[in-house]
MITI-531200 format. One record per residue: x, y, z of N, C-alpha, C in turn; residue in one letter. Coordinates in steps of 0.2 Angstrom, whole numbers, padded with zeros to 4 digits, always signed. Layout:
# MITI-531200
XYZXYZXYZA...
END
This chain:
# MITI-531200
+0004-0006+0000+0000+0000+0000+0004+0006+0000M+0003+0011-0004+0007+0017-0005+0006+0021+0001E+0011+0024+0004+0011+0028+0010+0007+0035+0008E+0003+0037+0012-0001+0043+0011+0004+0049+0012K+0004+0054+0008+0008+0059+0008+0004+0066+0010K+0008+0070+0014+0005+0076+0017+0009+0082+0015F+0006+0088+0015+0010+0094+0015+0009+0097+0022R+0013+0102+0023+0013+0105+0030+0010+0113+0028V+0005+0115+0032+0003+0121+0032+0002+0124+0039E+0002+0131+0039+0002+0134+0046-0003+0139+0046S-0005+0141+0052-0010+0146+0054-0008+0149+0061D-0013+0153+0064-0012+0156+0070-0009+0151+0075L-0012+0145+0075-0010+0140+0080-0004+0136+0079L-0001+0137+0073+0005+0133+0072+0004+0129+0065G+0009+0124+0065+0009+0120+0059+0004+0113+0059E+0002+0111+0054-0002+0105+0054-0002+0101+0047L-0002+0095+0047-0001+0091+0041-0008+0091+0038K-0008+0092+0031-0014+0091+0027-0013+0086+0021V-0017+0082+0020-0016+0077+0014-0014+0081+0008P-0009+0078+0005-0006+0081-0001-0011+0083-0007E-0016+0078-0008-0020+0078-0013-0026+0083-0011E-0027+0084-0005-0033+0088-0003-0033+0095-0006A-0039+0098-0008-0039+0105-0010-0040+0109-0004Y-0043+0107+0002-0044+0111+0008-0037+0112+0011Y-0036+0116+0016-0030+0118+0020-0030+0117+0027G-0026+0120+0031-0025+0119+0038-0031+0121+0042V-0035+0126+0040-0040+0127+0045-0046+0122+0044Q-0047+0120+0038-0052+0114+0037-0049+0108+0041T-0043+0107+0040-0040+0101+0044-0042+0101+0051Q-0041+0107+0054-0042+0108+0061-0050+0107+0063R-0054+0109+0058-0061+0108+0059-0063+0100+0059A-0059+0097+0054-0060+0089+0054-0058+0086+0060I-0052+0089+0063-0050+0086+0070-0054+0088+0075N-0058+0094+0075-0061+0096+0081-0069+0094+0081N-0072+0093+0075-0079+0092+0076-0081+0085+0073Y-0083+0081+0077-0086+0075+0076-0093+0074+0079H-0098+0079+0077-0104+0080+0080-0110+0076+0076I-0112+0079+0071-0117+0077+0067-0115+0071+0063S-0109+0071+0061-0106+0066+0056-0109+0067+0049R-0112+0073+0048-0115+0075+0042-0110+0081+0039K-0108+0080+0033-0103+0085+0031-0106+0090+0026R-0103+0096+0024-0105+0100+0019-0107+0096+0013M-0102+0092+0011-0103+0089+0004-0109+0084+0004C-0112+0082+0010-0118+0078+0010-0124+0082+0007D-0123+0089+0006-0129+0093+0004-0126+0097-0002Y-0127+0095-0008-0124+0099-0014-0126+0106-0014P-0133+0107-0013-0135+0114-0013-0131+0119-0009D-0129+0116-0003-0125+0120+0002-0118+0122-0001Y-0115+0117-0004-0109+0118-0007-0109+0123-0013V-0114+0122-0017-0115+0126-0023-0117+0133-0021I-0120+0134-0015-0122+0141-0013-0116+0145-0011A-0111+0142-0007-0105+0145-0005-0101+0147-0011V-0101+0143-0016-0097+0144-0022-0100+0150-0026A-0107+0151-0026-0110+0156-0029-0108+0163-0025Y-0108+0162-0018-0107+0168-0014-0099+0171-0016V-0095+0166-0016-0088+0168-0017-0087+0170-0024K-0091+0168-0029-0090+0170-0036-0093+0177-0036L-0098+0179-0033-0101+0185-0033-0096+0190-0030A-0093+0188-0024-0088+0192-0021-0082+0194-0025A-0079+0189-0028-0073+0190-0032-0075+0194-0038V-0081+0194-0041-0082+0198-0047-0083+0205-0044E-0086+0206-0038-0087+0212-0035-0080+0216-0034T-0076+0212-0031-0069+0214-0029-0065+0216-0036N-0066+0212-0041-0063+0214-0047-0066+0220-0050H-0072+0221-0050-0075+0227-0053-0073+0233-0049A-0072+0232-0042-0070+0238-0038-0063+0239-0037L-0059+0235-0041-0052+0236-0042-0048+0233-0036G-0050+0228-0033-0047+0226-0027-0043+0219-0029Q-0044+0216-0034-0040+0210-0036-0039+0211-0043I-0032+0209-0045-0030+0209-0052-0034+0204-0057D-0033+0205-0063-0037+0201-0068-0035+0193-0067D-0029+0192-0067-0027+0185-0067-0029+0181-0061K-0028+0184-0055-0031+0180-0049-0038+0180-0049I-0042+0185-0051-0049+0185-0051-0052+0180-0056A-0049+0179-0061-0051+0175-0066-0050+0167-0064D-0044+0166-0061-0043+0159-0058-0048+0158-0052A-0049+0162-0048-0054+0161-0042-0061+0160-0045I-0063+0164-0050-0070+0164-0053-0070+0157-0057A-0065+0154-0060-0065+0148-0063-0066+0142-0058Q-0063+0143-0053-0063+0138-0047-0070+0138-0045A-0073+0144-0044-0080+0144-0041-0085+0141-0046C-0084+0142-0052-0089+0139-0057-0088+0132-0058R-0082+0129-0057-0081+0122-0057-0085+0119-0051E-0085+0122-0045-0088+0119-0039-0096+0120-0040I-0098+0125-0043-0105+0126-0045-0107+0120-0050I-0103+0119-0054-0104+0113-0059-0104+0106-0056G-0102+0106-0050-0102+0099-0047-0095+0096-0045G-0090+0100-0047-0083+0097-0045-0081+0099-0038K-0076+0095-0036-0072+0096-0029-0077+0096-0023L-0083+0094-0024-0087+0094-0018-0085+0090-0012H-0081+0084-0014-0079+0080-0009-0074+0083-0004E-0071+0089-0006-0067+0093-0002-0070+0097+0003N-0077+0098+0003-0080+0102+0008-0083+0097+0014F-0078+0096+0018-0078+0091+0023-0080+0093+0030V-0081+0099+0032-0083+0101+0039-0089+0099+0041T-0090+0097+0047-0096+0095+0050-0101+0100+0050D-0107+0098+0049-0113+0103+0049-0114+0107+0056M-0112+0104+0061-0113+0107+0068-0106+0108+0070V-0104+0114+0072-0098+0117+0074-0098+0123+0078Q-0092+0124+0081-0092+0131+0084-0089+0136+0079G-0088+0142+0082-0085+0147+0078-0089+0151+0073G-0096+0150+0074-0101+0154+0070-0100+0153+0062A-0098+0147+0060-0097+0146+0053-0090+0147+0050G-0085+0149+0054-0079+0151+0051-0076+0145+0048T-0077+0139+0050-0074+0133+0047-0077+0132+0040S-0084+0133+0039-0087+0133+0033-0084+0138+0028V-0083+0144+0030-0080+0149+0026-0073+0148+0024N-0069+0145+0029-0062+0144+0027-0061+0138+0023M-0066+0133+0024-0066+0127+0019-0067+0129+0012N-0071+0134+0011-0073+0136+0004-0067+0140+0002A-0064+0145+0006-0058+0149+0004-0052+0145+0002N-0051+0139+0006-0045+0135+0005-0046+0131-0002E-0052+0128-0003-0053+0124-0009-0053+0128-0015V-0056+0134-0015-0056+0139-0020-0049+0141-0022I-0045+0143-0016-0038+0145-0017-0034+0140-0020A-0034+0134-0018-0029+0129-0020-0031+0127-0027N-0038+0127-0029-0039+0125-0036-0037+0131-0041R-0038+0137-0038-0035+0143-0042-0028+0143-0043A-0024+0140-0038-0017+0140-0039-0015+0135-0044L-0019+0129-0045-0018+0125-0050-0019+0128-0057E-0024+0132-0057-0026+0135-0064-0021+0140-0065I-0018+0143-0060-0012+0148-0062-0005+0145-0063L-0005+0138-0062+0001+0134-0064+0005+0133-0057G+0002+0134-0051+0006+0133-0045+0004+0126-0042H+0007+0125-0036+0005+0119-0032+0001+0121-0027K-0003+0116-0024-0007+0117-0019-0003+0120-0013K-0006+0124-0009-0002+0127-0003+0003+0133-0005G+0004+0134-0011+0008+0140-0013+0004+0146-0013E+0002+0148-0007-0003+0153-0006+0000+0160-0007Y+0007+0161-0008+0009+0168-0010+0007+0170-0017Q+0004+0165-0021+0001+0167-0027-0006+0168-0027Y-0010+0165-0022-0017+0166-0021-0019+0163-0014C-0020+0168-0010-0021+0167-0003-0028+0166-0001Y-0030+0161+0003-0037+0160+0005-0040+0166+0008P-0036+0169+0012-0039+0175+0016-0039+0182+0012N-0033+0183+0009-0032+0189+0006-0035+0190-0001D-0036+0184-0004-0039+0185-0011-0046+0182-0011H-0047+0176-0009-0054+0173-0010-0058+0176-0005V-0056+0178+0001-0060+0181+0006-0059+0188+0006N-0057+0191+0001-0056+0199+0001-0062+0202+0002C-0062+0207+0007-0068+0211+0008-0074+0208+0011G-0072+0202+0014-0077+0198+0017-0076+0195+0024Q-0080+0193+0027-0080+0189+0034-0084+0183+0034S-0083+0179+0038-0087+0173+0040-0094+0176+0041T-0094+0182+0045-0101+0184+0047-0105+0187+0042N-0103+0188+0036-0107+0190+0030-0108+0184+0025D-0102+0181+0024-0102+0175+0019-0107+0169+0022V-0106+0168+0028-0110+0162+0031-0118+0163+0030Y-0120+0168+0033-0128+0169+0033-0130+0170+0025P-0126+0173+0021-0128+0173+0014-0128+0167+0011T-0123+0162+0012-0123+0156+0010-0129+0152+0012T-0131+0152+0019-0137+0149+0021-0143+0151+0017I-0144+0157+0017-0150+0160+0013-0151+0157+0006R-0145+0157+0002-0145+0155-0004-0147+0147-0005L-0144+0144+0000-0145+0136+0000-0152+0135+0002A-0155+0138+0006-0162+0137+0008-0167+0139+0003L-0165+0144-0001-0170+0146-0006-0169+0141-0012I-0164+0138-0013-0163+0133-0018-0167+0127-0016R-0166+0125-0010-0169+0119-0007-0177+0120-0007M-0179+0126-0005-0186+0127-0005-0189+0126-0012N-0186+0127-0017-0189+0126-0024-0190+0118-0025R-0185+0114-0022-0186+0107-0023-0191+0104-0018N-0192+0108-0012-0198+0106-0008-0204+0107-0011L-0205+0113-0015-0211+0114-0018-0213+0109-0023I-0208+0107-0027-0209+0102-0032-0212+0096-0029V-0209+0093-0024-0212+0087-0020-0219+0088-0017S-0220+0094-0014-0226+0096-0012-0231+0096-0017L-0230+0099-0023-0235+0100-0028-0237+0093-0031S-0232+0089-0031-0233+0082-0034-0238+0078-0029A-0237+0079-0023-0241+0076-0018-0248+0079-0018L-0249+0085-0019-0255+0088-0019-0259+0085-0025I-0255+0085-0031-0258+0082-0037-0261+0075-0036A-0257+0071-0032-0259+0064-0031-0265+0064-0026A-0266+0068-0022-0272+0069-0018-0278+0071-0022F-0277+0076-0026-0282+0078-0031-0285+0072-0035R-0280+0068-0038-0282+0063-0042-0286+0058-0038K-0285+0056-0032-0289+0052-0028-0296+0055-0026K-0296+0062-0026-0302+0066-0025-0307+0065-0030G-0304+0065-0036-0308+0064-0042-0310+0057-0043E-0306+0052-0041-0307+0045-0042-0313+0043-0037E-0313+0046-0031-0318+0044-0026-0324+0049-0025F-0325+0053-0030-0330+0058-0029-0337+0056-0028K-0338+0050-0030-0345+0047-0029-0346+0042-0024H-0341+0042-0020-0341+0037-0014-0344+0040-0008V-0350+0038-0006-0353+0041+0000-0350+0038+0006I-0349+0042+0011-0346+0039+0017-0348+0044+0023K-0347+0042+0029-0349+0046+0035-0343+0051+0037M-0345+0057+0038-0340+0062+0041-0340+0061+0048G-0334+0063+0051-0334+0062+0059-0331+0068+0062R-0333+0070+0068-0330+0075+0072-0330+0072+0079T-0324+0074+0082-0322+0071+0089-0323+0063+0089Q-0321+0060+0083-0321+0053+0082-0328+0050+0083L-0333+0054+0082-0340+0052+0082-0344+0054+0075Q-0349+0050+0074-0352+0051+0068-0355+0058+0067D-0354+0061+0061-0357+0068+0060-0362+0068+0055A-0360+0070+0049-0365+0070+0043-0361+0067+0037V-0365+0064+0032-0362+0061+0026-0358+0066+0022P-0353+0063+0018-0349+0067+0014-0347+0062+0009M-0342+0063+0004-0339+0058+0000-0332+0058+0001T-0329+0052+0000-0322+0051+0000-0318+0056-0004S-0321+0058-0010-0318+0063-0014-0317+0069-0011G-0322+0071-0007-0322+0078-0003-0316+0077+0002Q-0315+0072+0005-0310+0071+0010-0303+0071+0007E-0302+0068+0002-0296+0068-0002-0294+0075-0005F-0299+0078-0007-0298+0085-0010-0297+0090-0004N-0299+0089+0002-0298+0093+0007-0290+0092+0009A-0288+0086+0009-0281+0085+0010-0277+0089+0005F-0279+0089-0001-0275+0093-0007-0275+0100-0005A-0281+0103-0003-0282+0110-0003-0278+0112+0003N-0278+0109+0009-0274+0111+0015-0267+0111+0013T-0264+0107+0009-0257+0107+0008-0256+0112+0002L-0261+0114-0002-0260+0119-0007-0258+0126-0004E-0262+0127+0002-0260+0133+0006-0253+0134+0008E-0250+0129+0009-0243+0129+0011-0238+0131+0006E-0239+0130+0000-0235+0133-0006-0234+0140-0005I-0240+0144-0005-0239+0151-0004-0236+0153+0003A-0237+0150+0008-0234+0151+0014-0227+0150+0014N-0225+0145+0011-0217+0143+0011-0214+0149+0007L-0217+0150+0001-0213+0155-0003-0214+0162+0000N-0219+0164+0004-0219+0170+0007-0214+0171+0012R-0213+0166+0016-0207+0166+0021-0200+0165+0018N-0200+0161+0013-0193+0161+0009-0191+0168+0006A-0196+0172+0005-0194+0179+0002-0190+0183+0007A-0191+0181+0013-0187+0185+0018-0180+0184+0018L-0178+0178+0015-0171+0176+0015-0167+0180+0009L-0171+0184+0005-0167+0187+0000-0163+0193+0002H-0164+0195+0008-0160+0201+0010-0154+0198+0013E-0148+0201+0011-0142+0198+0013-0137+0204+0016I-0132+0202+0019-0127+0206+0023-0120+0206+0020N-0119+0204+0014-0113+0204+0011-0110+0211+0011M-0104+0212+0012-0101+0218+0013-0101+0221+0020G-0105+0218+0024-0105+0221+0031-0099+0218+0035G-0095+0213+0032-0089+0210+0035-0091+0208+0043T-0087+0210+0047-0087+0207+0054-0093+0208+0058A-0095+0215+0058-0101+0216+0062-0106+0221+0059I-0105+0222+0052-0110+0226+0048-0107+0233+0047G-0102+0234+0049-0099+0241+0048-0095+0242+0041T-0094+0236+0038-0090+0236+0032-0083+0237+0032G-0080+0236+0038-0073+0236+0039-0069+0232+0034L-0064+0234+0030-0060+0231+0025-0064+0229+0019N-0070+0231+0018-0073+0230+0011-0073+0236+0007A-0072+0236+0001-0072+0242-0003-0079+0245-0003A-0078+0252-0004-0084+0256-0004-0089+0253-0010P-0095+0253-0009-0100+0250-0014-0101+0243-0014G-0097+0239-0010-0097+0232-0010-0104+0229-0009F-0108+0231-0004-0114+0228-0003-0119+0228-0009P-0120+0234-0012-0124+0234-0017-0122+0230-0023K-0116+0231-0025-0113+0228-0031-0113+0220-0030V-0111+0218-0024-0111+0211-0023-0119+0208-0023C-0123+0211-0020-0130+0209-0021-0133+0209-0028A-0131+0213-0032-0132+0214-0039-0129+0208-0043E-0123+0206-0041-0119+0201-0045-0122+0194-0043R-0124+0193-0036-0127+0187-0034-0134+0186-0038L-0137+0191-0039-0144+0191-0042-0143+0189-0049T-0138+0192-0053-0137+0190-0060-0134+0183-0060E-0130+0181-0056-0127+0174-0056-0133+0169-0055L-0137+0170-0050-0142+0164-0048-0149+0165-0051T-0150+0171-0054-0157+0172-0056-0162+0173-0050G-0159+0174-0044-0164+0175-0039-0162+0182-0036M-0167+0186-0035-0166+0193-0033-0164+0194-0026E-0158+0196-0025-0155+0198-0018-0154+0205-0017F-0155+0208-0011-0154+0215-0010-0150+0215-0004V-0146+0221-0003-0142+0222+0002-0146+0225+0008A-0145+0222+0014-0149+0225+0020-0148+0233+0021G-0153+0236+0023-0153+0243+0023-0148+0245+0029A-0148+0241+0034-0144+0242+0040-0140+0236+0041D-0134+0235+0039-0130+0229+0040-0128+0227+0047L-0128+0232+0051-0126+0231+0058-0132+0227+0061V-0138+0229+0059-0144+0225+0061-0145+0218+0058E-0143+0218+0051-0144+0212+0047-0139+0207+0049A-0133+0208+0051-0128+0203+0053-0130+0198+0058T-0132+0201+0064-0135+0196+0069-0142+0194+0069P-0146+0196+0064-0153+0195+0063-0154+0188+0061D-0158+0184+0064-0160+0177+0062-0167+0177+0061T-0171+0182+0061-0178+0182+0061-0181+0178+0055G-0177+0179+0049-0180+0176+0043-0179+0168+0044A-0174+0166+0047-0174+0158+0049-0180+0156+0053Y-0181+0160+0058-0187+0158+0063-0193+0158+0059V-0194+0163+0055-0201+0163+0051-0201+0157+0046S-0196+0156+0042-0196+0150+0037-0196+0144+0041Y-0193+0143+0047-0193+0136+0050-0200+0135+0053S-0204+0141+0055-0211+0140+0057-0215+0138+0051S-0214+0140+0045-0217+0138+0039-0216+0131+0038A-0210+0128+0039-0209+0121+0038-0213+0117+0043L-0213+0120+0049-0216+0116+0055-0224+0116+0053K-0227+0121+0050-0234+0122+0049-0235+0116+0043R-0231+0116+0038-0232+0110+0033-0232+0103+0037L-0227+0103+0041-0226+0096+0045-0232+0094+0049A-0235+0099+0052-0241+0098+0056-0247+0096+0052V-0248+0099+0047-0253+0097+0042-0252+0090+0039K-0246+0089+0037-0244+0083+0034-0245+0077+0039L-0243+0078+0045-0244+0073+0050-0251+0071+0052S-0255+0077+0052-0262+0076+0053-0265+0072+0048K-0263+0073+0041-0266+0069+0036-0264+0062+0037I-0258+0060+0039-0256+0053+0039-0260+0050+0045C-0261+0054+0050-0265+0051+0056-0272+0049+0053N-0275+0053+0049-0281+0052+0046-0281+0045+0041D-0276+0045+0037-0275+0039+0033-0275+0033+0037L-0271+0033+0043-0270+0027+0047-0277+0025+0050R-0281+0030+0052-0287+0029+0055-0292+0026+0050L-0292+0029+0044-0297+0027+0039-0295+0020+0036L-0289+0018+0037-0287+0011+0035-0287+0006+0040A-0289+0008+0046-0288+0004+0052-0293-0002+0051S-0290-0008+0054-0294-0014+0054-0289-0020+0052G-0290-0023+0046-0296-0022+0042-0303-0024+0044P-0303-0029+0048-0309-0032+0051-0312-0028+0056R-0308-0025+0061-0311-0023+0067-0310-0015+0068C-0309-0012+0062-0307-0004+0062-0312-0001+0057G-0311+0005+0055-0315+0009+0050-0315+0005+0043L-0309+0003+0041-0308+0000+0035-0312+0003+0029N-0311+0010+0029-0314+0013+0023-0310+0013+0017E-0303+0014+0018-0299+0014+0013-0293+0008+0014I-0290+0006+0008-0285+0001+0009-0278+0005+0007N-0273+0005+0011-0267+0007+0009-0263+0002+0006L-0258+0003+0001-0254-0002-0002-0250-0006+0003P-0250-0012+0003-0246-0016+0008-0239-0016+0006P-0235-0013+0010-0228-0012+0009-0223-0016+0013M-0225-0019+0018-0221-0023+0022-0225-0028+0027A-0222-0034+0028-0226-0038+0033-0226-0034+0040P-0232-0034+0043-0232-0030+0049-0230-0032+0056G-0228-0039+0056-0227-0042+0063-0222-0048+0062S-0218-0049+0067-0214-0055+0067-0217-0060+0071S-0223-0059+0074-0227-0064+0078-0234-0065+0076I-0237-0060+0072-0244-0060+0070-0245-0061+0062M-0246-0067+0060-0246-0068+0053-0252-0065+0050P-0251-0062+0044-0256-0058+0040-0257-0051+0042G-0253-0049+0047-0254-0042+0049-0250-0037+0044K-0253-0032+0042-0249-0027+0037-0250-0020+0040V-0245-0017+0042-0245-0010+0045-0245-0004+0040N-0247+0001+0042-0247+0007+0038-0240+0011+0039P-0235+0007+0036-0228+0009+0038-0226+0016+0034V-0229+0017+0028-0227+0024+0025-0230+0030+0028I-0236+0030+0030-0239+0035+0034-0235+0036+0041P-0233+0030+0044-0229+0030+0050-0223+0034+0049E-0219+0032+0044-0212+0035+0043-0213+0043+0042V-0219+0045+0038-0220+0052+0037-0221+0055+0043T-0225+0052+0048-0227+0055+0054-0220+0057+0058N-0216+0052+0058-0209+0053+0061-0205+0058+0058Q-0205+0059+0052-0201+0064+0049-0204+0071+0051T-0211+0071+0051-0214+0078+0053-0212+0079+0061C-0212+0074+0065-0210+0075+0072-0203+0079+0072F-0199+0076+0068-0192+0079+0068-0192+0086+0066K-0196+0088+0061-0196+0095+0058-0199+0099+0064V-0204+0097+0067-0207+0101+0073-0202+0102+0078I-0198+0097+0080-0193+0097+0085-0187+0102+0083G-0185+0102+0076-0180+0106+0074-0182+0113+0074N-0189+0115+0073-0191+0122+0074-0190+0124+0081D-0191+0120+0086-0189+0122+0093-0182+0124+0094T-0177+0120+0091-0170+0121+0091-0169+0128+0087T-0172+0129+0082-0170+0135+0078-0172+0141+0082V-0178+0141+0085-0181+0146+0090-0176+0148+0095M-0173+0142+0099-0169+0143+0104-0162+0146+0102I-0160+0143+0096-0153+0146+0094-0154+0153+0092A-0159+0155+0089-0160+0162+0087-0160+0167+0093A-0164+0165+0098-0164+0169+0104-0157+0169+0107E-0153+0164+0106-0146+0164+0110-0141+0169+0107A-0143+0172+0101-0138+0177+0099-0137+0183+0104G-0131+0185+0104-0128+0190+0108-0125+0196+0105Q-0127+0202+0106-0123+0208+0103-0123+0208+0096L-0117+0208+0093-0117+0210+0085-0117+0203+0081Q-0118+0197+0084-0117+0191+0080-0121+0186+0084L-0124+0181+0080-0127+0175+0083-0122+0169+0081N-0119+0167+0086-0114+0161+0084-0117+0155+0084V-0124+0154+0085-0127+0148+0085-0130+0146+0078M-0128+0150+0073-0131+0149+0066-0129+0142+0063E-0124+0139+0065-0123+0132+0062-0128+0127+0064P-0131+0127+0070-0136+0123+0072-0143+0125+0068I-0144+0131+0067-0150+0133+0063-0149+0130+0056I-0143+0131+0053-0142+0129+0047-0143+0121+0046T-0140+0117+0051-0141+0110+0051-0148+0108+0051E-0152+0111+0056-0159+0110+0056-0163+0111+0050C-0162+0117+0047-0166+0119+0041-0164+0115+0035L-0158+0113+0034-0156+0109+0029-0158+0102+0030I-0158+0100+0036-0161+0093+0037-0168+0093+0036E-0172+0098+0038-0179+0098+0036-0180+0098+0029D-0176+0102+0025-0177+0102+0018-0175+0096+0014L-0171+0092+0017-0169+0085+0015-0174+0080+0016T-0176+0080+0022-0181+0075+0025-0188+0075+0022W-0191+0082+0022-0197+0083+0020-0199+0081+0013L-0195+0083+0008-0196+0081+0001-0195+0073+0000P-0191+0070+0004-0190+0063+0003-0196+0059+0006N-0199+0062+0012-0205+0059+0015-0211+0060+0010A-0212+0066+0008-0217+0067+0003-0217+0063-0003M-0211+0062-0006-0211+0058-0012-0212+0051-0010D-0210+0048-0005-0211+0042-0002-0219+0041-0001T-0222+0045+0002-0229+0045+0004-0233+0045-0003L-0231+0049-0007-0235+0049-0014-0234+0042-0018R-0228+0040-0018-0226+0035-0023-0228+0028-0020E-0227+0027-0013-0228+0021-0010-0235+0020-0006K-0239+0026-0006-0245+0025-0002-0251+0029-0006C-0251+0035-0007-0256+0039-0010-0258+0036-0017I-0254+0035-0021-0255+0033-0028-0259+0026-0028D-0258+0022-0023-0260+0015-0023-0267+0014-0018G-0269+0020-0015-0275+0019-0011-0281+0017-0015I-0285+0012-0012-0291+0011-0015-0297+0012-0009T-0303+0012-0011-0308+0014-0006-0313+0008-0006V-0316+0006+0000-0321+0001+0001-0328+0004+0000N-0330+0005-0006-0336+0008-0007-0342+0006-0003K-0343-0001-0003-0349-0004+0001-0348-0003+0008E-0342-0004+0011-0341-0003+0018-0343+0004+0020R-0341+0009+0016-0343+0016+0017-0350+0017+0017C-0354+0015+0012-0361+0015+0011-0365+0012+0017L-0362+0006+0019-0365+0003+0025-0365+0007+0031E-0360+0010+0032-0359+0014+0039-0364+0020+0038M-0364+0023+0032-0369+0029+0032-0376+0027+0033V-0378+0021+0031-0385+0019+0032-0387+0017+0039K-0382+0015+0043-0383+0013+0050-0381+0019+0055H-0379+0024+0052-0376+0030+0056-0382+0034+0059S-0381+0036+0066-0386+0040+0069-0385+0047+0066I-0379+0048+0063-0378+0055+0061-0383+0058+0055G-0386+0053+0052-0391+0056+0046-0397+0059+0049I-0398+0058+0056-0404+0061+0059-0403+0069+0058V-0397+0071+0057-0396+0079+0057-0400+0081+0051T-0401+0077+0046-0405+0080+0040-0412+0080+0041A-0415+0077+0047-0422+0078+0049-0424+0084+0052L-0419+0088+0055-0420+0093+0059-0425+0098+0056N-0424+0100+0050-0428+0105+0047-0436+0103+0046P-0437+0096+0046-0443+0093+0045-0447+0091+0051Y-0443+0089+0056-0447+0086+0062-0444+0090+0069I-0440+0095+0068-0437+0098+0074-0432+0095+0077G-0428+0099+0081-0422+0096+0084-0424+0091+0090Y-0429+0093+0093-0431+0089+0099-0433+0082+0097K-0438+0082+0092-0440+0075+0089-0434+0071+0086N-0429+0075+0083-0424+0072+0080-0419+0069+0086S-0419+0072+0091-0415+0070+0097-0418+0063+0100T-0425+0063+0100-0428+0057+0103-0427+0051+0098K-0427+0053+0092-0426+0047+0087-0419+0044+0088I-0414+0049+0088-0407+0047+0089-0406+0043+0095A-0409+0045+0101-0408+0042+0107-0411+0035+0107K-0417+0034+0104-0420+0028+0104-0416+0023+0099E-0414+0026+0094-0410+0022+0089-0403+0019+0093A-0400+0023+0097-0394+0021+0101-0396+0016+0106L-0402+0017+0109-0403+0012+0115-0406+0006+0112E-0409+0006+0106-0412-0001+0104-0408-0004+0099T-0403+0000+0096-0399-0003+0090-0403-0002+0084G-0409+0001+0084-0413+0001+0077-0410+0007+0073G-0413+0007+0067-0410+0013+0063-0415+0019+0063S-0412+0024+0062-0416+0031+0061-0422+0030+0056V-0420+0027+0051-0425+0026+0045-0431+0022+0048Y-0430+0016+0051-0436+0012+0053-0440+0015+0058D-0437+0019+0063-0440+0022+0068-0445+0028+0066L-0443+0032+0061-0447+0037+0058-0453+0034+0055V-0452+0029+0051-0458+0026+0048-0463+0022+0053L-0460+0019+0058-0463+0016+0063-0468+0021+0067E-0465+0026+0069-0469+0031+0072-0473+0036+0068K-0473+0034+0061-0477+0038+0056-0476+0046+0056K-0470+0047+0058-0468+0054+0058-0468+0057+0051I-0465+0053+0046-0465+0055+0039-0467+0049+0035L-0469+0051+0029-0470+0045+0024-0464+0042+0021T-0464+0036+0019-0458+0033+0016-0455+0037+0010K-0460+0040+0006-0457+0044+0000-0454+0050+0002E-0457+0054+0007-0453+0060+0010-0447+0058+0013K-0447+0053+0017-0441+0051+0021-0435+0049+0016L-0437+0045+0011-0432+0043+0006-0429+0049+0003D-0433+0054+0002-0430+0060-0002-0425+0064+0003A-0427+0064+0009-0423+0068+0014-0417+0064+0016I-0417+0058+0017-0412+0054+0019-0407+0051+0014L-0409+0053+0008-0404+0051+0002-0398+0054+0003N-0392+0050+0005-0386+0053+0006-0383+0058+0001P-0385+0057-0005-0383+0061-0011-0386+0068-0010E-0392+0069-0007-0395+0075-0007-0392+0079-0001H-0388+0076+0003-0386+0080+0009-0379+0082+0008M-0376+0081+0001-0370+0083+0000-0370+0090-0005L-0364+0093-0005-0363+0098-0010-0365+0096-0017D-0369+0100-0020-0372+0098-0027-0366+0098-0032S-0361+0102-0031-0356+0103-0035-0351+0096-0036T-0352+0092-0030-0348+0086-0030-0352+0080-0032D-0358+0081-0034-0362+0075-0035-0364+0074-0043M-0365+0068-0045-0368+0066-0051-0375+0068-0052V-0377+0072-0057-0384+0074-0058-0387+0068-0062K
END
């Protein structure tokens, strides 16, 4: 086996060996040594790596335009950034997602990888930083405290788009079932008790409609992420950044990504502000709460099959028990529920981390980043799984649904306008006590004629006419 080779680099704390082939440098190596927390690295999330490359590309183009970096070095840095945006060198972004230092390791990981690739482009070896330095050139006019939050925002905006794609596909799947089941009469329920008739189609359309609302809510809160603090450097005062940097950099990032970014009006305020993350996390939580409730309903509707509601059938995806033959569990809604619980818990972490900011910087942004990126990875995966392995294959037990409507006390509600609430209550009570049906009792007591009763208690007449066959 060939012996691994190293190069030696140095920083404030001294010298350290770095793998010779690595594009990262000494500060990234220290992060590798220091942080073994989440065991999730930047490179596990391509949108995150691409986002930081876009930020660095916008920064170098800004510095070049403002006369801070010469043509040759600027071109090499820009080429390196574009290669990363195109998918190259991602395996060199190795810092743990959870770290101390307010994201310094992330910024330096990017600075070092871009610098070393730029050195190659310029015809030099990795580590020959006198020709292109991570701090002086790649990080020119910047600080972790403006690069890191801008990177987070861009990554979240990119990932939000993917989330909307998965959410939209799930909504379409529910709508398809709503159309398929629109003539299936069933009993609606409130407080787990019989209420009034409806159709299975109405139930599935309601699932689609409640999720549809979340698209606008997610985009509305994602819009808050478009304000950035690039050019604010350490605390928002702009120390070491060229005059005009914030406006020019926001314009360059907009041109490069096709997403509209604006420089914060008060960068001292914008630098420690995590309000946009709190709002967006809350939007993710709201989606998770709704999605989990829907999965609860699916599990109830499919319960049984002999001793539960048994109104719908979920596709069988796995044997349900190691001891009970024939048992099939609703494993896909269950795993979706658990994903939603994680998102809801992450929102609490985001809230606490946002509150923990002190003075001119919030050093807890790495855990905010980890939570939100995790949410935006898990939720689309869960929604795609729910759609593909559950919703698309749901069938309805039409006869079972109709049988429950006919035997439900709930249809007595339709008699109120004709015999009054008091008489309706008496009929319902007697039906409950005797086990008889509302239909038979009304005829037995000669309260209404059979023709009139049939017209009133026809389940289709109790539904929204727009949902029924004429």
